[in-house]
C-alpha positions as CSV (number, residue, x, y, z in Angstrom):
1,X,-7.0,-56.9,19.2
2,X,-8.8,-56.2,22.5
3,X,-6.9,-55.8,25.8
4,X,-8.9,-58.7,27.3
5,X,-8.0,-61.0,24.4
6,X,-4.3,-60.1,24.9
7,X,-4.5,-60.8,28.6
8,X,-6.0,-64.3,27.8
9,X,-3.2,-65.0,25.4
10,X,-0.5,-64.0,27.9
11,X,-2.0,-66.2,30.6
12,X,-2.2,-69.1,28.2
13,X,1.4,-68.5,27.2
14,X,2.7,-68.2,30.7
15,X,0.9,-71.4,31.7
16,X,2.3,-73.2,28.7
17,X,-1.2,-73.8,27.3
18,X,-1.2,-71.5,24.2
19,X,-2.0,-73.5,21.0
20,X,-0.1,-72.7,17.8
21,X,-2.9,-70.7,16.2
22,X,-3.2,-68.3,19.2
23,X,0.5,-68.3,19.7
24,X,0.8,-66.7,16.3
25,X,-1.6,-64.0,17.4
26,X,0.5,-63.3,20.4
27,X,3.7,-63.2,18.4
28,X,2.1,-60.7,15.9
29,X,1.1,-58.5,18.9
30,X,4.6,-58.7,20.3
31,X,6.1,-57.4,17.0
32,X,3.9,-54.3,17.1
33,X,5.9,-52.4,19.6
34,X,8.9,-52.6,22.0
35,X,6.5,-52.1,24.9
36,X,4.5,-55.2,23.9
37,X,7.8,-57.2,23.6
38,X,9.0,-55.9,27.0
39,X,5.8,-56.8,28.7
40,X,5.7,-60.4,27.5
41,X,9.4,-61.0,27.5
42,X,9.8,-59.6,31.0
43,X,7.0,-61.6,32.5
44,X,7.8,-64.9,30.9
45,X,11.5,-64.9,31.8
46,X,11.1,-64.5,35.6
47,X,13.0,-66.7,38.0
48,X,10.6,-68.9,40.0
49,X,11.8,-68.3,43.6
50,X,8.9,-67.5,45.8
51,X,6.2,-69.8,44.4
52,X,3.6,-67.2,45.3
53,X,-0.1,-68.1,45.2
54,X,-2.2,-66.3,42.6
55,X,-5.1,-66.1,45.1
56,X,-3.9,-62.9,46.8
57,X,-5.2,-59.7,48.2
58,X,-4.3,-56.4,46.5
59,X,-1.8,-55.8,49.3
60,X,-0.2,-59.2,48.8
61,X,-0.1,-58.6,45.0
62,X,1.7,-55.2,45.5
63,X,4.2,-56.8,47.9
64,X,4.7,-59.8,45.7
65,X,5.3,-57.6,42.6
66,X,7.9,-55.5,44.5
67,X,9.6,-58.6,45.7
68,X,9.6,-60.0,42.1
69,X,11.2,-56.9,40.7
70,X,13.8,-56.7,43.5
71,X,14.8,-60.3,43.5
72,X,14.8,-60.9,39.7
73,X,16.4,-57.7,38.7
74,X,13.9,-57.0,35.9
75,X,15.4,-54.1,33.8
76,X,13.7,-50.7,34.1
77,X,12.5,-50.9,30.4
78,X,10.6,-54.1,31.3
79,X,9.2,-53.0,34.7
80,X,8.0,-49.7,33.2
81,X,5.9,-51.6,30.7
82,X,3.9,-53.3,33.5
83,X,3.9,-50.7,36.3
84,X,0.7,-48.8,35.4
85,X,-0.5,-45.7,37.3
86,X,-2.4,-46.5,40.6
87,X,-5.8,-45.1,39.5
88,X,-6.0,-47.5,36.6
89,X,-7.8,-50.9,37.3
90,X,-5.1,-52.6,35.2
91,X,-2.2,-52.9,37.6
92,X,-3.6,-55.7,39.8
93,X,-4.6,-57.7,36.8
94,X,-1.3,-57.4,35.0
95,X,0.8,-57.8,38.2
96,X,-1.3,-60.9,39.0
97,X,-0.3,-62.3,35.6
98,X,3.3,-61.5,36.4
99,X,3.1,-63.2,39.8
100,X,1.4,-66.2,38.1
101,X,4.6,-66.5,36.0
102,X,6.4,-67.2,39.3
103,X,4.0,-69.8,40.5
104,X,3.2,-71.7,37.2
105,X,5.1,-74.8,38.2
106,X,8.5,-73.3,37.6
107,X,7.8,-72.7,33.9
108,X,11.3,-71.5,33.2
109,X,14.2,-71.2,35.6
110,X,16.1,-68.0,34.6
111,X,19.4,-66.7,35.8
112,X,22.1,-64.4,34.5
113,X,25.2,-66.6,34.0
114,X,28.6,-65.7,35.4
115,X,30.5,-62.6,34.0
116,X,34.1,-62.2,32.9
117,X,33.9,-64.6,29.9
118,X,34.2,-63.0,26.5
119,X,32.2,-64.5,23.5
120,X,32.8,-64.0,19.8
121,X,32.2,-60.4,18.8
122,X,33.3,-59.1,22.2
123,X,30.0,-60.0,23.9
124,X,30.4,-61.1,27.6
125,X,28.4,-63.7,29.3
126,X,27.0,-61.2,31.8
127,X,24.9,-59.9,28.8
128,X,23.3,-63.4,28.3
129,X,20.2,-64.9,29.7
130,X,20.0,-68.6,30.4
131,X,16.7,-70.4,30.5
132,X,16.4,-74.0,31.6
133,X,13.2,-76.1,31.5
134,X,13.2,-78.2,34.7
135,X,9.4,-78.7,34.8
136,X,8.9,-81.9,33.0
137,X,6.5,-80.0,30.7
138,X,7.0,-78.2,27.4
139,X,7.8,-74.5,27.9
140,X,7.3,-71.6,25.5
141,X,9.8,-68.9,25.2
142,X,9.8,-65.7,23.1
143,X,13.2,-64.3,22.1
144,X,14.0,-60.6,21.7
145,X,13.2,-60.7,18.0
146,X,9.8,-62.3,18.5
147,X,10.9,-65.8,17.5
148,X,9.3,-68.6,19.5
149,X,11.1,-71.5,21.1
150,X,9.6,-74.6,22.8
151,X,12.1,-76.1,25.3
152,X,11.9,-79.8,26.0
153,X,12.4,-81.1,29.5
154,X,16.0,-80.6,30.6
155,X,16.9,-78.2,27.8
156,X,18.9,-75.0,28.3
157,X,19.0,-72.0,26.0
158,X,21.2,-69.0,26.3
159,X,20.7,-65.8,24.4
160,X,21.4,-62.0,24.7
161,X,18.9,-59.5,25.9
162,X,19.1,-57.8,22.5
163,X,20.5,-59.4,19.3
164,X,23.3,-57.8,17.4
165,X,22.5,-55.7,14.3
166,X,23.8,-58.4,11.8
167,X,23.3,-61.7,13.6
168,X,20.9,-63.4,16.0
169,X,22.8,-66.1,17.9
170,X,21.7,-68.5,20.7
171,X,23.2,-71.6,22.2
172,X,21.4,-74.8,23.0
173,X,21.9,-77.8,25.2
174,X,19.2,-80.5,25.0
175,X,16.2,-80.3,22.7
176,X,14.1,-77.4,21.5
177,X,11.8,-76.5,18.6
178,X,12.3,-73.2,16.9
179,X,9.9,-71.0,15.0
180,X,12.1,-68.2,13.7
181,X,10.9,-64.8,12.6
182,X,12.2,-64.1,9.0
183,X,14.9,-61.4,8.8
184,X,17.1,-61.6,5.7
185,X,19.4,-58.9,7.1
186,X,20.1,-60.9,10.3
187,X,20.6,-64.7,10.1
188,X,19.5,-66.7,13.1
189,X,22.2,-69.1,14.4
190,X,21.8,-71.9,16.9
191,X,25.2,-73.2,18.1
192,X,26.1,-76.3,20.1
193,X,29.3,-78.3,20.6
194,X,29.1,-80.2,17.3
195,X,26.6,-78.2,15.1
196,X,26.0,-74.7,14.0
197,X,22.5,-74.1,12.4
198,X,22.0,-70.9,10.4
199,X,18.5,-69.9,9.1
200,X,16.7,-66.8,7.9
201,X,13.2,-67.8,9.0
202,X,12.0,-71.3,9.5
203,X,10.7,-74.0,11.8
204,X,12.9,-76.9,13.0
205,X,13.7,-79.1,15.9
206,X,17.2,-79.4,17.3
207,X,18.8,-81.7,19.8
208,X,22.3,-81.2,21.2
209,X,23.7,-83.5,23.8
210,X,27.1,-85.0,24.8
211,X,28.7,-86.5,21.7
212,X,25.9,-86.1,19.3
213,X,23.4,-83.6,17.7
214,X,20.6,-83.7,15.2
215,X,18.2,-81.3,13.4
216,X,14.8,-82.1,11.9
217,X,13.4,-79.5,9.5
218,X,9.7,-78.8,9.3
219,X,9.7,-75.9,6.9
220,X,12.0,-73.5,5.1
221,X,15.7,-74.4,4.8
222,X,18.7,-74.4,7.1
223,X,22.4,-74.4,6.6
224,X,24.2,-76.9,8.9
225,X,27.8,-76.6,9.8
226,X,29.6,-79.5,11.4
227,X,32.0,-78.0,14.1
228,X,35.3,-79.3,15.2
229,X,36.9,-77.2,18.0
230,X,34.6,-74.3,17.1
231,X,35.5,-74.4,13.4
232,X,33.1,-75.4,10.6
233,X,34.6,-78.5,8.8
234,X,31.6,-79.7,6.7
235,X,28.3,-78.1,5.6
236,X,25.0,-79.3,4.2
237,X,21.7,-77.6,3.2
238,X,18.7,-79.3,4.8
239,X,15.3,-79.6,3.2
240,X,11.8,-79.9,4.8
241,X,11.2,-83.5,6.1
242,X,14.8,-84.3,6.5
243,X,16.9,-85.1,9.6
244,X,20.6,-84.4,9.8
245,X,22.7,-86.1,12.5
246,X,26.3,-85.9,13.7
247,X,28.4,-87.6,16.3
248,X,31.8,-86.9,17.8
249,X,33.2,-90.1,16.3
250,X,33.7,-88.5,12.9
251,X,33.0,-85.2,11.0
252,X,30.3,-86.7,8.7
253,X,26.7,-85.3,8.5
254,X,24.1,-88.1,8.0
255,X,20.9,-87.0,6.2
256,X,17.7,-88.9,5.8
257,X,14.0,-88.3,5.2
258,X,11.8,-88.9,8.3
259,X,8.2,-88.7,9.5
260,X,8.0,-85.2,11.0
261,X,5.3,-86.0,13.5
262,X,7.6,-88.4,15.3
263,X,10.0,-85.6,16.1
264,X,8.0,-82.4,16.5
265,X,4.7,-83.5,18.1
266,X,6.0,-83.2,21.7
267,X,5.6,-79.4,21.6
268,X,1.9,-79.4,20.6
269,X,-1.0,-79.6,23.0
270,X,-2.9,-81.9,20.7
271,X,-1.4,-85.0,19.2
272,X,-3.3,-85.9,16.0
273,X,-2.5,-89.4,14.9
274,X,-3.4,-90.7,11.5
275,X,-2.7,-94.4,10.9
276,X,0.6,-94.5,12.8
277,X,2.3,-97.7,13.9
278,X,1.5,-98.3,17.6
279,X,5.2,-98.5,18.2
280,X,5.6,-95.0,16.9
281,X,2.6,-93.7,18.9
282,X,4.2,-95.1,22.0
283,X,7.5,-93.4,21.1
284,X,5.7,-90.0,20.7
285,X,3.9,-90.4,24.0
286,X,7.0,-91.6,25.8
287,X,8.9,-88.5,24.7
288,X,6.1,-86.1,25.6
289,X,5.7,-87.6,29.1
290,X,9.5,-88.3,29.6
291,X,9.0,-92.0,30.4
292,X,9.5,-95.4,28.8
293,X,6.8,-97.3,27.0
294,X,7.5,-100.9,25.8
295,X,5.2,-102.3,23.1
296,X,4.9,-106.1,22.7
297,X,6.5,-107.2,19.4
298,X,3.1,-108.6,18.2
299,X,1.6,-105.1,18.5
300,X,4.4,-102.9,17.1
301,X,3.1,-102.8,13.5
302,X,-0.6,-102.4,14.4
303,X,-2.0,-99.0,13.1
304,X,-3.7,-96.5,15.3
305,X,-5.6,-93.2,14.6
306,X,-6.8,-90.8,17.3
307,X,-6.4,-87.4,19.0
308,X,-4.7,-86.9,22.3
309,X,-4.7,-83.8,24.6
310,X,-1.1,-84.0,25.8
311,X,-2.0,-81.9,28.9
312,X,-3.9,-84.9,30.2
313,X,-2.3,-87.8,32.2
314,X,-0.6,-90.4,30.1
315,X,-2.7,-93.2,31.7
316,X,-5.8,-91.7,30.1
317,X,-4.3,-92.1,26.6
318,X,-3.2,-95.6,27.3
319,X,-6.7,-96.4,28.4
320,X,-8.1,-95.1,25.1
321,X,-5.6,-97.2,23.2
322,X,-6.6,-100.2,25.3
323,X,-10.2,-99.8,24.4
324,X,-9.7,-99.3,20.7
325,X,-7.1,-102.0,20.1
326,X,-7.8,-104.6,22.8
327,X,-4.5,-103.8,24.5
328,X,-3.6,-104.2,28.2
329,X,-1.3,-101.7,29.8
330,X,0.6,-101.7,33.1
331,X,3.4,-99.8,34.9
332,X,6.1,-101.9,36.5
333,X,7.7,-99.1,38.5
334,X,10.1,-98.1,35.7
335,X,8.3,-98.3,32.4
336,X,4.8,-98.8,30.9
337,X,4.1,-102.1,29.2
338,X,1.6,-102.6,26.3
339,X,0.6,-106.2,25.5
340,X,-2.3,-108.0,23.8
341,X,-5.4,-108.2,26.0
342,X,-5.6,-111.6,27.9
343,X,-2.1,-112.6,26.7
């Protein structure tokens, strides 16, 4: 894989515009060496403080990079991977990408959380990294083992700089989609207040909020543990296409089959719709754009097929729906309304 191609993938990744097919290329490259992992992992997880412009002179890039390293406390192993010798033409290009990570609309707000709290296994919080997606856009994250995570708006994920030798554990608040690298010697565990999810290598969506949590499995299998005061009180094995949900009202785990697209499409750039109910299409778009879309009851069962680029404005998609289905749309200041044309 050429250096230029890798640079393109990294830029797409940092800007949150890396499609699944190219994301897999990037993940394969990350797994090839610790240096590759350090380069991508260090750049992506930079706290957006300065909002520096990427249109800089070489002197500004140098100054910006020094400020980036000083303010964000990038570990030496990570800075060494991107601090190339001066005669090489590569430093400005790579440092420009690193500075772009700062200015890409606050892709991920990163901070080390407070010390002096001990976690299971003797790990302290000062060894954890906390990433929060406050951008209103989907955000990619690559974990130390090469696993990929897409954070939904408002989600927070905490994880160690390096996973333990026998267990890979993270903690989630909000919603995230996980694509976990298979490792039979080290289970991957996502914990929340009510649920503990253990996998070896799979793809799933998880939501953990106050008083409830749910998991939707796309592929592989996951072992769910219902937690009560940190102790597993009930377990279930989830299969692809199933949703498991729990609440704090009891210790039951409710499982049902679902349409995967309704739950995992928010993370993708392109939304490919094949004969879906308009009500469900509105639900997917509303989630992706973090808004509310109300569909007239006479339209809810109408079927729609199409392809949406979810980086484009929502109103463009509603206009397409309006043309294809004779539907009017309007925004009342709080929500979007879809109704039959001329009604």
